[in-house]
LUMKE-974825 format. One record per residue (C-alpha): chain; y, z negated, x negated; residue number from 1. Coordinates in steps of 0.02 Angstrom, whole numbers, padded with zeros to 5 digits. Each point is the difference from the previous one (the first is absolute). Layout:
N
<site kette="A" north="Y" up="Z" east="X" nr="NUM"/>
...
***
This chain:
202
<site kette="A" north="-02511" up="02288" east="-05018" nr="1"/>
<site kette="A" north="-00076" up="00012" east="00175" nr="2"/>
<site kette="A" north="00037" up="-00188" east="00020" nr="3"/>
<site kette="A" north="00186" up="00038" east="-00044" nr="4"/>
<site kette="A" north="00009" up="00134" east="00119" nr="5"/>
<site kette="A" north="-00082" up="-00101" east="00143" nr="6"/>
<site kette="A" north="00117" up="-00140" east="-00036" nr="7"/>
<site kette="A" north="00147" up="00114" east="00008" nr="8"/>
<site kette="A" north="-00056" up="00074" east="00164" nr="9"/>
<site kette="A" north="-00020" up="-00175" east="00074" nr="10"/>
<site kette="A" north="00177" up="-00043" east="-00055" nr="11"/>
<site kette="A" north="00071" up="00158" east="00073" nr="12"/>
<site kette="A" north="-00093" up="-00039" east="00172" nr="13"/>
<site kette="A" north="00060" up="-00184" east="-00004" nr="14"/>
<site kette="A" north="00190" up="00070" east="-00034" nr="15"/>
<site kette="A" north="-00015" up="00123" east="00159" nr="16"/>
<site kette="A" north="-00075" up="-00136" east="00107" nr="17"/>
<site kette="A" north="00150" up="-00125" east="-00051" nr="18"/>
<site kette="A" north="00127" up="00136" east="00029" nr="19"/>
<site kette="A" north="-00069" up="00037" east="00168" nr="20"/>
<site kette="A" north="00010" up="-00177" east="00055" nr="21"/>
<site kette="A" north="00172" up="-00015" east="-00047" nr="22"/>
<site kette="A" north="00052" up="00154" east="00100" nr="23"/>
<site kette="A" north="-00064" up="-00082" east="00160" nr="24"/>
<site kette="A" north="00155" up="-00097" east="00073" nr="25"/>
<site kette="A" north="-00011" up="-00131" east="00147" nr="26"/>
<site kette="A" north="00135" up="00014" east="00124" nr="27"/>
<site kette="A" north="00066" up="-00156" east="00073" nr="28"/>
<site kette="A" north="00079" up="-00004" east="00178" nr="29"/>
<site kette="A" north="00105" up="-00136" east="00072" nr="30"/>
<site kette="A" north="-00038" up="-00049" east="00175" nr="31"/>
<site kette="A" north="00152" up="-00062" east="00094" nr="32"/>
<site kette="A" north="-00014" up="-00175" east="00067" nr="33"/>
<site kette="A" north="-00008" up="-00003" east="00190" nr="34"/>
<site kette="A" north="00116" up="-00124" east="00065" nr="35"/>
<site kette="A" north="-00029" up="-00063" east="00171" nr="36"/>
<site kette="A" north="00140" up="00006" east="00118" nr="37"/>
<site kette="A" north="00071" up="-00157" east="00080" nr="38"/>
<site kette="A" north="-00014" up="00005" east="00188" nr="39"/>
<site kette="A" north="00139" up="-00112" east="00087" nr="40"/>
<site kette="A" north="-00078" up="-00129" east="00110" nr="41"/>
<site kette="A" north="00041" up="00023" east="00181" nr="42"/>
<site kette="A" north="00126" up="-00100" east="00075" nr="43"/>
<site kette="A" north="-00041" up="-00174" east="00075" nr="44"/>
<site kette="A" north="-00003" up="00001" east="00191" nr="45"/>
<site kette="A" north="00115" up="-00151" east="00038" nr="46"/>
<site kette="A" north="00014" up="-00082" east="00168" nr="47"/>
<site kette="A" north="00182" up="00047" east="00006" nr="48"/>
<site kette="A" north="00092" up="00162" east="-00068" nr="49"/>
<site kette="A" north="00182" up="00013" east="-00051" nr="50"/>
<site kette="A" north="00098" up="00118" east="00123" nr="51"/>
<site kette="A" north="00183" up="00043" east="00023" nr="52"/>
<site kette="A" north="00095" up="-00067" east="00141" nr="53"/>
<site kette="A" north="00138" up="00096" east="00086" nr="54"/>
<site kette="A" north="00134" up="-00080" east="-00119" nr="55"/>
<site kette="A" north="-00085" up="00072" east="-00151" nr="56"/>
<site kette="A" north="-00073" up="-00167" east="-00065" nr="57"/>
<site kette="A" north="-00181" up="-00037" east="-00033" nr="58"/>
<site kette="A" north="-00097" up="-00096" east="00124" nr="59"/>
<site kette="A" north="-00174" up="-00058" east="00031" nr="60"/>
<site kette="A" north="-00118" up="00057" east="00141" nr="61"/>
<site kette="A" north="-00106" up="-00117" east="00085" nr="62"/>
<site kette="A" north="-00177" up="-00057" east="-00040" nr="63"/>
<site kette="A" north="-00152" up="00108" east="00064" nr="64"/>
<site kette="A" north="-00054" up="-00133" east="00125" nr="65"/>
<site kette="A" north="00156" up="00027" east="00109" nr="66"/>
<site kette="A" north="-00018" up="00146" east="00116" nr="67"/>
<site kette="A" north="00191" up="00060" east="-00031" nr="68"/>
<site kette="A" north="00112" up="00070" east="-00134" nr="69"/>
<site kette="A" north="00176" up="-00049" east="-00023" nr="70"/>
<site kette="A" north="00134" up="00005" east="-00134" nr="71"/>
<site kette="A" north="00054" up="-00172" east="-00061" nr="72"/>
<site kette="A" north="00187" up="-00013" east="-00037" nr="73"/>
<site kette="A" north="00059" up="-00035" east="-00185" nr="74"/>
<site kette="A" north="-00002" up="-00187" east="-00016" nr="75"/>
<site kette="A" north="-00114" up="-00038" east="00147" nr="76"/>
<site kette="A" north="-00154" up="-00100" east="-00058" nr="77"/>
<site kette="A" north="-00165" up="00041" east="00099" nr="78"/>
<site kette="A" north="-00115" up="-00145" east="00032" nr="79"/>
<site kette="A" north="-00164" up="-00004" east="00089" nr="80"/>
<site kette="A" north="00007" up="-00043" east="00194" nr="81"/>
<site kette="A" north="-00048" up="-00161" east="00072" nr="82"/>
<site kette="A" north="-00039" up="-00055" east="00181" nr="83"/>
<site kette="A" north="00063" up="00136" east="00120" nr="84"/>
<site kette="A" north="00092" up="00087" east="-00143" nr="85"/>
<site kette="A" north="-00065" up="00160" east="-00076" nr="86"/>
<site kette="A" north="00118" up="-00012" east="-00142" nr="87"/>
<site kette="A" north="00150" up="-00108" east="-00056" nr="88"/>
<site kette="A" north="00144" up="00052" east="-00108" nr="89"/>
<site kette="A" north="00117" up="-00119" east="-00097" nr="90"/>
<site kette="A" north="00176" up="00071" east="-00012" nr="91"/>
<site kette="A" north="00122" up="-00094" east="-00131" nr="92"/>
<site kette="A" north="00177" up="00018" east="00067" nr="93"/>
<site kette="A" north="00139" up="-00087" east="-00100" nr="94"/>
<site kette="A" north="-00100" up="-00142" east="-00064" nr="95"/>
<site kette="A" north="-00086" up="-00031" east="00168" nr="96"/>
<site kette="A" north="-00161" up="00079" east="00081" nr="97"/>
<site kette="A" north="-00028" up="00086" east="00145" nr="98"/>
<site kette="A" north="-00187" up="00041" east="00070" nr="99"/>
<site kette="A" north="-00044" up="00160" east="00091" nr="100"/>
<site kette="A" north="-00164" up="00005" east="00090" nr="101"/>
<site kette="A" north="-00117" up="00134" east="00090" nr="102"/>
<site kette="A" north="-00105" up="-00049" east="00138" nr="103"/>
<site kette="A" north="-00115" up="00107" east="00110" nr="104"/>
<site kette="A" north="-00043" up="-00054" east="00173" nr="105"/>
<site kette="A" north="-00091" up="00080" east="00150" nr="106"/>
<site kette="A" north="00086" up="00132" east="00100" nr="107"/>
<site kette="A" north="00023" up="-00114" east="00152" nr="108"/>
<site kette="A" north="00110" up="-00123" east="-00113" nr="109"/>
<site kette="A" north="00165" up="00022" east="00110" nr="110"/>
<site kette="A" north="00113" up="00153" east="00015" nr="111"/>
<site kette="A" north="00136" up="00043" east="-00115" nr="112"/>
<site kette="A" north="00120" up="-00094" east="00115" nr="113"/>
<site kette="A" north="-00106" up="-00147" east="00010" nr="114"/>
<site kette="A" north="-00003" up="-00020" east="-00186" nr="115"/>
<site kette="A" north="00186" up="00030" east="-00026" nr="116"/>
<site kette="A" north="00037" up="-00135" east="00130" nr="117"/>
<site kette="A" north="-00124" up="-00115" east="-00085" nr="118"/>
<site kette="A" north="00098" up="00022" east="-00172" nr="119"/>
<site kette="A" north="00173" up="-00025" east="00094" nr="120"/>
<site kette="A" north="-00073" up="-00167" east="00059" nr="121"/>
<site kette="A" north="-00037" up="-00052" east="-00174" nr="122"/>
<site kette="A" north="00178" up="00022" east="-00054" nr="123"/>
<site kette="A" north="00073" up="-00080" east="00160" nr="124"/>
<site kette="A" north="00041" up="00157" east="00090" nr="125"/>
<site kette="A" north="-00034" up="00044" east="00187" nr="126"/>
<site kette="A" north="-00124" up="00119" east="00059" nr="127"/>
<site kette="A" north="00061" up="00179" east="00049" nr="128"/>
<site kette="A" north="-00083" up="00108" east="00133" nr="129"/>
<site kette="A" north="-00124" up="00129" east="-00055" nr="130"/>
<site kette="A" north="00119" up="00144" east="-00018" nr="131"/>
<site kette="A" north="00136" up="-00113" east="-00094" nr="132"/>
<site kette="A" north="-00137" up="-00062" east="-00114" nr="133"/>
<site kette="A" north="-00074" up="00164" east="-00044" nr="134"/>
<site kette="A" north="00175" up="00079" east="-00011" nr="135"/>
<site kette="A" north="00049" up="-00129" east="-00133" nr="136"/>
<site kette="A" north="-00132" up="00065" east="-00116" nr="137"/>
<site kette="A" north="00018" up="00157" east="-00116" nr="138"/>
<site kette="A" north="-00143" up="00122" east="00023" nr="139"/>
<site kette="A" north="-00064" up="00093" east="-00159" nr="140"/>
<site kette="A" north="-00126" up="00140" east="00000" nr="141"/>
<site kette="A" north="-00113" up="-00027" east="-00146" nr="142"/>
<site kette="A" north="-00168" up="00058" east="-00071" nr="143"/>
<site kette="A" north="-00078" up="-00151" east="00096" nr="144"/>
<site kette="A" north="00083" up="00053" east="00166" nr="145"/>
<site kette="A" north="00148" up="-00064" east="00094" nr="146"/>
<site kette="A" north="00054" up="-00175" east="-00054" nr="147"/>
<site kette="A" north="00134" up="-00122" east="00062" nr="148"/>
<site kette="A" north="00116" up="-00093" east="-00121" nr="149"/>
<site kette="A" north="00095" up="-00155" east="00064" nr="150"/>
<site kette="A" north="00132" up="-00102" east="-00084" nr="151"/>
<site kette="A" north="00027" up="-00155" east="00091" nr="152"/>
<site kette="A" north="00154" up="-00105" east="-00051" nr="153"/>
<site kette="A" north="00074" up="-00147" east="00096" nr="154"/>
<site kette="A" north="00186" up="-00020" east="-00056" nr="155"/>
<site kette="A" north="-00020" up="-00182" east="00039" nr="156"/>
<site kette="A" north="-00152" up="-00024" east="-00116" nr="157"/>
<site kette="A" north="00051" up="00016" east="-00193" nr="158"/>
<site kette="A" north="-00176" up="-00061" east="-00053" nr="159"/>
<site kette="A" north="-00122" up="00120" east="00090" nr="160"/>
<site kette="A" north="-00008" up="00178" east="00050" nr="161"/>
<site kette="A" north="-00137" up="00127" east="00011" nr="162"/>
<site kette="A" north="-00042" up="00177" east="-00056" nr="163"/>
<site kette="A" north="-00155" up="00070" east="00086" nr="164"/>
<site kette="A" north="-00087" up="00161" east="00025" nr="165"/>
<site kette="A" north="-00134" up="00037" east="00130" nr="166"/>
<site kette="A" north="-00135" up="00140" east="-00044" nr="167"/>
<site kette="A" north="-00090" up="00024" east="00158" nr="168"/>
<site kette="A" north="-00162" up="00097" east="00037" nr="169"/>
<site kette="A" north="-00106" up="00010" east="00153" nr="170"/>
<site kette="A" north="-00125" up="-00121" east="-00075" nr="171"/>
<site kette="A" north="00106" up="-00125" east="-00095" nr="172"/>
<site kette="A" north="00181" up="-00024" east="-00070" nr="173"/>
<site kette="A" north="00054" up="-00046" east="-00180" nr="174"/>
<site kette="A" north="00156" up="-00114" east="-00010" nr="175"/>
<site kette="A" north="00103" up="-00017" east="-00154" nr="176"/>
<site kette="A" north="00118" up="-00146" east="-00014" nr="177"/>
<site kette="A" north="00124" up="-00096" east="-00099" nr="178"/>
<site kette="A" north="00093" up="-00149" east="00058" nr="179"/>
<site kette="A" north="00134" up="-00087" east="-00096" nr="180"/>
<site kette="A" north="00204" up="-00025" east="-00023" nr="181"/>
<site kette="A" north="00081" up="00148" east="00071" nr="182"/>
<site kette="A" north="00104" up="00014" east="-00165" nr="183"/>
<site kette="A" north="-00164" up="00030" east="-00097" nr="184"/>
<site kette="A" north="-00074" up="00111" east="00118" nr="185"/>
<site kette="A" north="00149" up="00129" east="-00009" nr="186"/>
<site kette="A" north="-00050" up="00008" east="-00187" nr="187"/>
<site kette="A" north="-00182" up="00062" east="00038" nr="188"/>
<site kette="A" north="00019" up="00095" east="00159" nr="189"/>
<site kette="A" north="00002" up="00166" east="-00076" nr="190"/>
<site kette="A" north="-00154" up="-00032" east="-00098" nr="191"/>
<site kette="A" north="-00088" up="-00075" east="00156" nr="192"/>
<site kette="A" north="00035" up="00156" east="00099" nr="193"/>
<site kette="A" north="-00072" up="00108" east="-00140" nr="194"/>
<site kette="A" north="-00153" up="-00108" east="-00019" nr="195"/>
<site kette="A" north="-00035" up="00003" east="00194" nr="196"/>
<site kette="A" north="00026" up="00191" east="-00003" nr="197"/>
<site kette="A" north="-00125" up="00026" east="-00141" nr="198"/>
<site kette="A" north="-00148" up="-00075" east="00084" nr="199"/>
<site kette="A" north="-00140" up="00114" east="00039" nr="200"/>
<site kette="A" north="-00183" up="-00017" east="00051" nr="201"/>
<site kette="A" north="-00126" up="00047" east="-00142" nr="202"/>
***
């Protein structure tokens, strides 16, 4: 009889233990997955950056080794300088090609009148006196300073005329020049003036 009672007691204790285990519940939590944000790579520093020109088109600034900034007119193709040229620009016009050059010379490289008369001689025109030569140029005030634009055309010469700009400083002069048929120069004159006026020292 005692064995039956002890066996019953053991069964009762086991049942209580089992019920107690079942009452204990395990709570599961979901941990949100951490997603790393993608940071955009910095823009590549190029040798030339796109900039707008006065006509609203996109042009290309010069490379970093040139100590000047300028705005290249649409359609002009900038090339590396050679010899005395700091830079050269190919300009396609009506199936033909003009060439614009930029040259830097020491300050003692002639007066404005000297250079205008030199260009006049290149197209077969006589020299003018200093007042007449300087007076034949248009003067523009720009960020670079006072610059002189000269359009040199010989009515008897249908193959060669000159557009030229002198940008003088106390230490040197910059010369911008295109030489070609007058009929072609007429078509690029406005861009040439805008380009000359856009030049600034870095």
